[in-house]
C-alpha positions in Angstrom: 209.0 118.9 92.1 209.8 115.7 90.3 208.7 112.7 92.9 211.2 109.9 93.5 210.4 107.6 96.6 211.5 104.2 97.7 209.6 101.7 99.8 211.2 99.0 102.0 208.7 98.5 104.7 204.8 99.0 104.9 204.8 102.6 106.3 207.0 103.6 103.2 204.1 101.8 101.2 201.7 104.0 102.7 203.5 107.3 101.8 203.5 105.7 98.0 200.0 105.2 98.3 199.1 108.6 99.3 201.0 110.2 96.3 199.1 107.4 94.0 195.5 108.1 95.1 193.5 108.4 92.1 196.2 107.5 89.3 194.3 106.7 86.0 195.8 104.0 84.2 194.6 101.4 81.6 195.1 97.4 82.4 198.0 97.1 79.5 199.8 99.7 81.5 200.7 97.0 83.8 203.1 94.1 83.6 204.5 91.3 85.8 208.0 90.1 84.6 208.4 86.7 86.0 211.8 85.7 85.0 213.0 89.6 86.3 210.9 88.8 89.2 209.3 92.3 88.9 205.6 93.9 88.5 205.7 97.3 86.9 203.0 99.7 85.8 203.0 103.4 84.4 200.2 105.8 85.5 198.9 109.5 85.5 199.2 110.5 89.2 197.7 113.7 90.3 200.4 115.9 91.6 198.7 117.2 94.8 202.2 119.1 95.9 202.9 120.6 92.5 199.5 122.3 91.9 197.0 119.5 91.1 198.4 118.9 87.4 198.8 115.0 86.2 202.1 113.5 85.9 203.4 110.6 84.3 204.5 108.3 86.7 206.4 104.9 87.0 206.1 102.5 90.0 207.7 98.9 90.1 208.4 96.3 92.7 211.3 93.7 92.7 211.1 90.1 94.3 207.6 89.4 93.1 207.3 85.8 93.1 203.5 85.8 91.8 200.9 88.4 90.5 197.0 87.7 90.3 194.7 89.8 88.6 191.1 90.2 90.8 188.0 91.2 89.4 189.6 93.1 86.9 187.3 94.4 84.0 187.7 92.8 80.5 190.1 94.1 78.0 193.9 95.6 77.8 192.5 99.0 77.4 189.7 99.1 80.6 190.4 102.2 82.1 191.4 101.9 85.9 191.8 104.4 89.3 194.1 103.2 91.7 192.8 103.8 95.0 195.9 102.7 97.2 198.5 100.3 98.3 198.4 97.7 101.0 200.6 95.0 102.5 199.9 91.8 104.2 202.4 90.5 106.2 203.6 86.7 105.8 206.5 85.0 107.1 208.8 88.1 107.4 210.0 89.7 105.5 207.8 88.5 102.7 204.1 88.9 102.3 201.6 90.4 99.8 201.3 93.7 98.1 197.7 94.7 96.9 197.2 97.6 94.4 193.4 98.4 95.0 191.4 99.9 92.3 188.1 101.5 92.1 185.2 99.4 91.3 186.8 96.2 93.4 189.4 95.2 91.3 192.7 94.1 92.4 196.1 93.4 91.9 197.9 91.0 94.8 201.7 90.7 94.5 203.5 87.8 96.3 206.6 89.3 97.5 209.9 88.1 99.1 210.2 91.6 100.6 209.1 95.1 99.9 211.2 96.5 97.4 209.3 99.4 95.6 210.3 102.4 93.4 208.2 105.1 92.4 209.3 108.2 90.3 208.0 111.0 87.9 208.9 109.8 84.8 208.4 113.7 82.9 209.8 116.7 84.6 207.6 119.4 85.8 206.7 122.0 83.6 207.9 125.3 84.1 205.0 127.5 83.6 
């Protein structure tokens, strides 16, 4: 099954977070595009519903006004494992989305509102 999810509130982010738990990526697989007010990444997520195979997956957030990398390992090829996504509300509907990684690293996004999209990039193999 090819996964396609949208998130517009903190509960939706929790669902995305569950599907992205333990996703693997490297630092250069993430990009903040300030002119487009977008943050995007590509990762390999574990497809627990579809038998446990790794699936290439894209995730992006719209209406991002700032992005901070916290305690990130040095080097663009540094491997990362995504633990989960979190949201801290600010003045409604704005707030902060945090991408938490193994080892204490994080990316903190300042967002005008929650507007995220996640989808598998390659169809599931038909074994």
